[in-house]
C-alpha positions as CSV (number, residue, x, y, z in Angstrom):
1,M,68.0,90.2,-22.4
2,S,68.5,89.3,-26.0
3,E,71.9,91.0,-26.1
4,K,74.8,89.0,-24.7
5,F,77.1,90.3,-22.0
6,V,80.8,90.5,-22.9
7,L,83.1,89.6,-20.1
8,Y,86.8,90.6,-20.4
9,N,88.6,88.4,-17.9
10,Y,91.5,86.0,-17.2
11,F,90.9,82.4,-16.3
12,R,93.0,82.5,-13.1
13,S,91.8,85.9,-11.9
14,S,89.8,85.5,-8.7
15,P,87.6,88.6,-9.4
16,S,86.9,87.2,-12.9
17,Y,86.1,83.8,-11.5
18,R,83.5,85.4,-9.2
19,V,81.7,87.1,-12.1
20,R,81.7,84.0,-14.2
21,I,80.1,82.0,-11.4
22,A,77.4,84.7,-11.1
23,L,76.6,84.7,-14.9
24,Y,76.4,81.0,-15.0
25,Y,74.3,80.8,-11.8
26,K,71.8,83.3,-13.2
27,K,72.0,81.8,-16.6
28,M,72.9,85.0,-18.3
29,P,74.7,84.2,-21.6
30,F,78.0,86.0,-22.2
31,Q,80.8,86.2,-24.6
32,Y,84.2,85.3,-23.0
33,V,87.1,87.5,-24.0
34,G,90.4,86.5,-22.4
35,I,92.9,89.2,-21.4
36,P,96.4,87.6,-21.0
37,L,97.6,89.3,-17.9
38,L,101.1,87.7,-18.1
39,K,101.6,89.2,-21.5
40,G,100.5,92.7,-20.3
41,E,97.6,93.0,-22.7
42,Q,95.6,94.7,-19.9
43,K,97.8,97.7,-20.5
44,N,97.0,98.0,-24.2
45,S,95.3,101.2,-25.2
46,D,92.2,99.5,-26.5
47,Y,91.6,97.7,-23.2
48,L,92.5,100.8,-21.2
49,E,89.6,102.6,-22.8
50,K,87.3,100.0,-21.2
51,N,89.2,99.7,-17.9
52,R,91.6,102.5,-16.9
53,M,92.7,100.4,-13.9
54,A,94.2,97.9,-16.4
55,E,92.5,95.1,-14.4
56,V,90.0,92.4,-15.0
57,P,87.1,91.8,-15.0
58,T,85.3,94.3,-17.2
59,L,81.7,93.7,-18.1
60,L,80.2,95.2,-21.3
61,Y,76.5,95.3,-21.8
62,Q,74.4,97.4,-24.1
63,G,77.3,99.6,-25.0
64,Q,78.2,100.3,-21.3
65,T,81.0,99.0,-19.2
66,L,81.4,98.2,-15.5
67,T,84.5,97.2,-13.6
68,Q,85.2,95.8,-10.1
69,S,83.8,92.4,-9.4
70,L,81.6,93.3,-6.4
71,V,80.0,96.1,-8.3
72,I,79.3,93.8,-11.2
73,L,77.8,91.2,-8.8
74,Q,75.4,93.7,-7.4
75,Y,74.6,95.0,-10.9
76,L,73.7,91.5,-12.1
77,D,71.6,91.0,-9.0
78,E,69.6,94.2,-9.6
79,L,69.3,93.4,-13.3
80,Q,68.1,89.9,-12.7
81,P,67.0,89.3,-9.1
82,Q,66.4,85.6,-9.3
83,P,68.2,83.6,-8.2
84,P,69.6,86.2,-5.7
85,L,73.2,86.7,-4.7
86,F,72.4,89.0,-1.8
87,P,69.7,88.6,0.9
88,K,66.7,91.0,0.9
89,D,67.1,91.8,4.6
90,L,69.3,94.9,4.9
91,F,71.5,93.7,7.8
92,D,71.9,90.2,6.3
93,R,72.8,91.8,2.9
94,M,75.5,93.9,4.6
95,K,76.9,90.9,6.4
96,V,77.3,89.1,3.1
97,L,78.9,92.2,1.6
98,Q,81.2,92.5,4.6
99,F,82.3,88.9,4.1
100,C,83.0,89.6,0.4
101,E,85.0,92.7,1.3
102,D,87.1,90.8,3.8
103,I,88.3,88.7,0.8
104,N,88.2,91.4,-1.9
105,S,89.7,94.4,0.0
106,A,92.0,92.6,2.6
107,W,93.1,89.2,1.4
108,H,93.0,89.4,-2.4
109,P,95.2,92.6,-2.8
110,V,98.2,91.2,-1.0
111,T,98.3,88.0,-3.1
112,N,97.4,89.2,-6.6
113,L,99.6,89.2,-9.6
114,K,100.6,92.9,-9.6
115,V,101.8,92.7,-5.9
116,L,103.8,89.5,-6.4
117,Q,105.4,90.9,-9.5
118,R,106.4,94.1,-7.8
119,M,107.7,92.3,-4.8
120,D,110.0,90.3,-7.1
121,Q,111.1,93.4,-8.9
122,L,112.0,95.2,-5.7
123,H,113.4,92.4,-3.6
124,K,114.3,89.6,-6.1
125,I,112.3,87.1,-4.1
126,G,111.8,84.7,-7.0
127,D,109.1,82.0,-7.3
128,T,109.9,80.6,-3.8
129,G,109.6,84.0,-2.1
130,K,106.3,84.8,-3.9
131,K,104.9,81.4,-2.9
132,D,105.9,81.9,0.8
133,W,104.4,85.4,0.8
134,A,101.1,84.2,-0.7
135,Q,101.0,81.2,1.7
136,F,101.5,83.5,4.7
137,W,98.8,85.9,3.9
138,S,96.4,83.2,2.7
139,N,96.7,81.3,6.0
140,H,96.4,84.6,7.9
141,Y,93.1,85.5,6.4
142,L,91.8,81.9,6.2
143,K,92.1,81.7,10.0
144,I,89.9,84.7,10.3
145,I,87.4,83.6,7.7
146,E,87.2,80.1,9.3
147,K,86.3,81.7,12.6
148,N,83.6,83.7,10.9
149,L,82.3,80.6,9.2
150,E,81.9,78.9,12.5
151,L,79.2,81.4,13.3
152,S,77.5,81.8,9.9
153,S,77.9,78.7,7.8
154,G,75.7,75.8,7.0
155,N,76.2,74.1,3.6
156,F,77.3,77.5,2.3
157,C,78.9,80.6,3.9
158,F,75.6,81.9,5.2
159,K,73.5,78.9,6.3
160,D,72.2,76.8,3.4
161,T,71.6,79.6,0.9
162,L,74.2,80.4,-1.8
163,T,75.2,84.0,-1.8
164,A,77.9,86.3,-3.2
165,A,80.0,85.3,-0.2
166,D,80.5,81.8,-1.7
167,L,81.3,83.4,-5.1
168,C,84.2,85.2,-3.4
169,L,85.3,82.4,-1.1
170,I,85.8,79.6,-3.8
171,P,88.1,81.6,-6.1
172,A,90.1,82.7,-3.0
173,L,90.5,79.0,-2.0
174,F,91.5,78.1,-5.5
175,S,94.2,80.7,-5.4
176,A,95.4,79.7,-1.9
177,E,95.6,76.0,-2.9
178,R,97.5,76.9,-6.1
179,F,100.2,78.4,-3.8
180,G,100.3,75.2,-1.7
181,V,98.0,76.1,1.2
182,S,96.2,73.1,2.7
183,L,92.6,73.3,3.7
184,A,93.1,70.6,6.4
185,D,93.0,73.2,9.2
186,Y,89.9,75.0,7.7
187,P,87.1,72.4,7.8
188,N,84.3,74.9,7.3
189,A,85.9,76.4,4.3
190,A,86.7,73.0,2.9
191,K,83.1,71.8,3.4
192,I,81.7,74.9,1.6
193,K,84.2,74.3,-1.3
194,E,83.0,70.7,-1.6
195,N,79.3,71.8,-1.7
196,C,79.9,74.6,-4.1
197,L,81.9,72.6,-6.6
198,K,79.0,70.2,-6.9
199,L,77.0,73.0,-8.5
200,E,77.0,73.4,-12.3
201,C,77.7,77.1,-12.2
202,F,80.9,76.6,-10.2
203,Q,82.0,73.8,-12.5
204,Q,81.4,75.9,-15.6
205,A,83.2,78.8,-14.2
206,H,86.2,76.9,-13.0
207,P,89.6,78.3,-14.2
208,M,90.6,75.0,-15.8
209,K,87.4,75.0,-18.0
210,Q,88.1,78.4,-19.6
211,P,89.3,78.8,-23.2
212,D,92.4,80.7,-22.2
213,Y,93.5,78.2,-19.6
214,F,97.0,76.9,-19.6
215,A,98.9,74.9,-17.0
216,D,101.6,76.5,-14.9
């Protein structure tokens, strides 16, 4: 793989964060291209040619583009199987994917930037209302995830092996804590966060380490 990947992303985007972790974990060099979501640059015509959903991340490799973080994670795992993100066993692989989808398809959509902005446009809820909304749904889904982790976790979401589930959980926790959610009531999630953040790939991918980072 002499050609570098190009990752169009945003430092605080949870789906972008997932893909950054994967690229660092698999030691796949990439060019970082920041897309300032707050400035609306995801809607520019040049970017829309790469991603018609006007979302991040978008991965460019060998002249081809892929969008949607879970698709990208599976693509990277097929392209470079070691170290793996998904188990070989079919059922175990589906359980990891199920965990990822609980975050990606249920939790993330109700707390992402577009939803919060539209809520404010329609109902004038302001920053306090957006924070309350994000806290409510984050706690709602964290309670479910914590119960699931009681059955599956060891040092990571699935026993003691890092998987794509951890790559989805840690960005979700970062977002939740940014909205003021405490992990005190979620000891399994907190333990996994502590273990993951000891790893170099998570440290390298952390939002505050990205070139487009800025403090709120």
